[in-house]
C-alpha positions in Angstrom: -39.1 -10.8 11.7 -36.7 -13.4 12.4 -35.6 -13.5 15.6 -31.9 -12.8 16.4 -29.2 -15.1 17.9 -26.0 -13.0 18.8 -22.8 -14.9 19.5 -20.6 -12.9 21.9 -17.3 -15.1 22.2 -15.9 -12.8 24.9 -12.3 -14.1 25.5 -12.9 -17.8 24.8 -12.3 -18.9 21.1 -8.5 -20.0 20.7 -6.7 -19.7 17.6 -6.0 -23.4 17.0 -10.1 -23.7 16.9 -10.8 -20.8 14.8 -11.1 -22.2 11.5 -13.2 -25.3 12.4 -15.8 -22.9 14.2 -15.9 -20.9 11.3 -16.8 -23.9 9.2 -19.2 -25.6 11.4 -21.0 -22.1 11.8 -20.8 -21.6 8.2 -22.7 -25.0 7.7 -25.5 -23.9 10.6 -29.2 -24.0 9.0 -31.7 -21.9 11.2 -34.3 -19.3 10.7 -32.7 -17.1 13.4 -30.5 -14.0 12.4 -27.1 -15.0 13.6 -24.6 -12.2 14.3 -21.1 -13.3 15.8 -19.2 -11.2 17.9 -15.8 -12.6 18.1 -12.5 -11.1 19.9 -10.9 -8.3 18.0 -8.1 -10.4 17.1 -10.2 -12.5 15.1 -12.5 -9.9 13.4 -10.8 -10.1 10.0 -10.5 -14.0 9.8 -14.6 -13.5 10.4 -15.3 -11.1 7.9 -13.3 -13.0 5.4 -14.4 -16.3 6.1 -17.9 -16.3 8.0 -21.3 -16.3 6.2 -22.9 -14.6 9.1 -23.0 -10.8 9.8 -19.9 -10.0 12.1 -19.9 -7.6 15.5 -17.4 -6.1 17.7 -17.5 -6.8 21.3 -16.2 -3.1 22.1 -15.0 0.1 20.6 -13.5 3.4 21.5 -15.4 6.5 20.8 -12.5 9.0 20.4 -10.7 9.1 17.0 -9.3 12.2 17.8 -6.3 10.9 20.0 -4.2 7.7 20.1 -5.5 5.1 22.4 -3.0 2.1 22.7 -4.9 -1.1 22.9 -8.2 0.0 21.6 -10.2 -0.1 18.5 -12.0 2.8 16.5 -15.3 2.6 14.9 -13.3 3.8 11.7 -11.3 1.0 12.0 -14.3 -1.5 12.6 -16.1 -0.1 9.6 -13.2 -0.4 7.4 -12.8 -4.1 8.1 -16.2 -4.5 7.1 -17.9 -4.9 10.7 -21.9 -4.5 10.8 -22.7 -4.4 14.5 -20.9 -3.6 17.8 -22.0 -4.6 21.4 -21.9 -1.3 23.7 -22.7 -1.1 27.3 -21.8 -4.3 28.6 -22.2 -4.6 32.2 -18.7 -6.2 32.4 -17.2 -2.9 30.8 -18.9 -1.3 33.4 -17.9 -3.2 36.4 -14.2 -3.5 35.0 -13.4 -0.5 33.4 -15.9 1.8 35.0 -17.6 3.0 31.7 -19.9 5.3 33.2 -23.5 6.5 30.9 -21.5 9.4 29.2 -18.9 7.1 27.6 -21.7 4.6 26.7 -23.7 7.5 24.9 -20.3 8.7 23.2 -19.8 5.0 21.9 -23.2 5.1 20.7 -22.8 8.2 18.6 -19.7 7.0 17.2 -20.9 3.8 16.0 -24.1 5.5 14.5 -21.7 8.1 13.1 -19.7 5.2 11.2 -23.0 3.5 10.1 -22.3 0.6 12.5 -25.6 -0.8 14.2 -25.2 -0.8 18.4 -26.2 -3.3 20.4 -26.7 -1.6 23.7 -26.6 -3.9 26.7 -28.3 -2.4 30.1 -30.1 -3.8 32.9 -30.8 -3.6 36.7 -29.4 -5.0 39.7 -31.6 -7.8 41.7 -32.0 -5.0 44.6 -33.5 -2.2 41.8 -36.9 -1.7 40.9 -36.6 -1.9 36.8 -39.2 0.7 36.4 -37.0 3.2 37.8 -33.4 1.9 37.0 -34.0 1.0 33.4 -35.7 4.4 32.0 -32.8 6.2 34.1 -30.2 4.4 32.3 -31.9 4.6 28.8 -32.3 8.4 29.2 -28.7 8.8 30.2 -27.4 6.0 27.0 -29.8 7.8 24.5 -28.8 11.5 25.2 -28.9 13.9 21.9 -29.0 10.6 19.7 -31.4 10.8 16.4 -31.1 7.4 14.8 -32.4 5.3 17.7 -34.0 3.2 15.5 -30.7 1.4 14.3 -30.0 0.4 17.8 -30.8 -3.1 18.9 -31.6 -2.9 22.9 -30.4 -6.0 25.0 -31.9 -6.4 28.2 -29.4 -8.1 30.4 -30.3 -8.2 34.3 -27.0 -7.9 36.0 -28.2 -11.1 38.5 -28.5 -13.1 35.4 -25.1 -12.5 33.7 -23.1 -15.7 34.1 -25.1 -17.0 37.2 -27.8 -19.3 35.9 -30.7 -17.1 37.4 -33.0 -16.2 34.8 -36.3 -14.2 35.1 -39.2 -16.2 34.9 -40.8 -16.0 31.8 -43.9 -13.9 33.1 -41.5 -11.6 34.6 -39.3 -11.3 31.3 -42.3 -10.7 29.2 -43.4 -8.1 31.4 -40.2 -6.1 31.4 -39.5 -6.5 28.0 -43.0 -4.7 27.1 -42.1 -2.2 29.5 -39.2 -1.5 27.7 -40.7 -1.4 24.7 -43.4 0.8 25.6 -41.1 3.3 27.2 -39.3 3.6 24.1 -42.2 4.0 21.9 -43.9 6.6 24.2 -40.9 8.7 25.1 -38.4 8.4 21.8 -41.3 7.7 18.9 -39.8 4.3 18.2 -40.5 0.7 17.4 -37.5 -0.8 18.8 -36.0 -4.3 18.7 -35.4 -5.8 22.3 -33.5 -9.1 22.9 -32.6 -10.7 26.0 -29.0 -11.6 27.4 -28.2 -13.3 30.4 -27.3 -17.5 31.2 -29.0 -18.3 27.9 -28.5 -21.8 26.9 -30.0 -24.9 25.0 -32.2 -26.0 28.0 -34.0 -22.5 28.2 -33.5 -20.5 24.9 -37.0 -21.9 23.5 -38.9 -20.7 26.5 -37.3 -17.3 26.1 -37.6 -17.2 21.9 -41.4 -18.1 22.2 -42.0 -14.9 24.2 -43.9 -12.7 21.3 -42.3 -9.5 22.6 -38.7 -10.8 22.9 -36.8 -10.3 19.8 -34.1 -12.7 20.3 -31.2 -13.4 22.5 -27.6 -12.9 23.2 -25.3 -15.7 24.3 -22.2 -15.5 26.2 -19.0 -17.7 26.5 -20.5 -20.9 25.7 -21.1 -19.7 22.1 -17.6 -19.8 21.6 -17.7 -23.6 21.3 -19.2 -24.6 18.1 -21.0 -27.9 19.6 -22.9 -25.6 22.0 -24.1 -23.4 19.3 -25.1 -26.6 17.4 -27.2 -27.8 20.3 -28.6 -24.4 20.6 -29.8 -24.0 17.1 -31.1 -27.8 17.2 -33.3 -26.7 20.3 -35.0 -24.1 18.3 -36.0 -26.7 15.4 
């Protein structure tokens, strides 16, 4: 399998730069499987003009009520969106998303045939062997199609800080995650890494056999950064 390169723009791409960005991204030549997650306001522009698969940064799980300012799984599917980020630490910290909400979002995405990218990770003072199984068990409750979920390991202390686990530690943790998912949920899962990834460290991460790709944050909203990252992978 070619490794994943997920670009999470967050709120950083501006409209004046939108179509130049799409044009430059369309011209990338890489063996990596790119998935672009722009802001919701640009989803239609990307789905209509971009050559790469598109994911949403978030969605609401409840389609039975009206939620002003939210976007539903049904709306995403009608746009042709293939992926959605779920469980990102920023959603948990800023909006108080609990495991039950994350679980409901996973179920809603899978019901709409959208592939979830599940973000999770421990704080620096937490034992990953305790915290990660606890998170995964809560998030995956009553889910049947776990094989369609991409798991994005994102230690909280690495998000936007420039602090990464060592190569040895990352390999150890990803191996642990894959074994846990295999032993308990009987699935051979895709596990990627997210947290302060850039062109200076992406090769080291991608060269870890058990790591199936990376997710890159706000720097990916600048096509020049993406071009540097892709070039560093050559």
